[in-house]
C-alpha positions in Angstrom: -4.4 -12.8 -18.5 -6.3 -9.6 -18.8 -5.7 -6.1 -17.5 -7.2 -5.2 -14.1 -8.4 -1.6 -13.8 -8.7 0.0 -10.3 -10.5 3.2 -9.7 -9.3 5.1 -6.6 -8.4 8.5 -5.3 -5.5 9.7 -3.3 -6.3 10.2 0.4 -9.1 7.6 0.4 -8.5 5.4 3.5 -10.3 2.4 1.8 -8.1 2.7 -1.2 -5.0 2.9 1.0 -6.1 -0.3 2.7 -6.7 -2.0 -0.6 -3.2 -1.0 -1.8 -1.7 -2.6 1.3 -3.7 -5.7 0.6 -2.3 -5.7 -2.9 1.2 -6.1 -1.4 0.1 -8.9 0.9 -1.6 -10.6 -2.0 1.5 -10.3 -4.1 3.6 -11.9 -1.3 1.1 -14.8 -1.0 0.6 -15.2 -4.8 3.7 -13.8 -6.6 2.2 -14.8 -10.0 -0.4 -12.0 -9.6 2.3 -9.4 -9.9 2.2 -10.3 -13.6 -1.4 -9.0 -13.9 -1.3 -5.6 -15.7 -2.9 -3.2 -13.2 -4.2 0.1 -14.5 -4.8 2.5 -11.7 -7.1 5.5 -12.4 -7.4 8.3 -10.0 -11.0 9.4 -10.5 -10.3 12.9 -9.3 -7.4 13.4 -11.8 -9.1 11.6 -14.7 -12.9 12.3 -14.2 -13.6 11.8 -17.9 -12.4 8.2 -17.8 -14.2 7.6 -14.5 -17.4 8.9 -16.0 -17.3 6.1 -18.6 -17.8 3.5 -15.8 -20.7 2.7 -13.6 -19.6 2.8 -9.9 -20.2 4.8 -6.8 -17.6 3.7 -4.2 -13.8 3.4 -4.5 -11.8 1.3 -4.8 -13.6 -0.4 -7.7 -12.0 -3.1 -9.9 -12.9 -3.9 -13.5 -11.8 -6.2 -16.3 -12.7 -4.3 -19.4 -16.1 -2.8 -18.7 -17.1 -5.7 -16.4 -17.2 -4.7 -12.8 -15.6 -7.2 -10.4 -15.8 -5.5 -7.1 -16.8 -2.1 -5.6 -15.7 -0.8 -2.3 -13.5 -2.6 0.2 -14.7 -5.1 2.6 -12.3 -8.0 2.7 -8.9 -8.7 1.3 -10.2 -12.0 -0.2 -12.5 -10.1 -2.5 -9.6 -8.1 -4.0 -7.6 -11.3 -4.2 -10.4 -12.8 -6.3 -10.1 -9.8 -8.7 -6.5 -10.6 -9.3 -7.2 -14.3 -9.6 -9.9 -13.7 -12.2 -7.7 -11.3 -14.2 -4.8 -13.8 -14.0 -6.9 -16.7 -15.2 -8.5 -14.9 -18.2 
């Protein structure tokens, strides 16, 4: 299992939707709650955000490897958790 990093910012409607999907994903797959999730608010921690290559939030990484950028479907975020869990 590896740490999943999520870049977001407070007030972003897409980030809020993703966080709601996190809860749904945890209900459907309780084991994914074990995945360490590091949430970085890009507006509060711009120096850290500048170290990563992305344009849209939310964006998910394992290490420096980008898994998903932006929100389109819950299944894409679920895949991020699955990959982090199975590493």
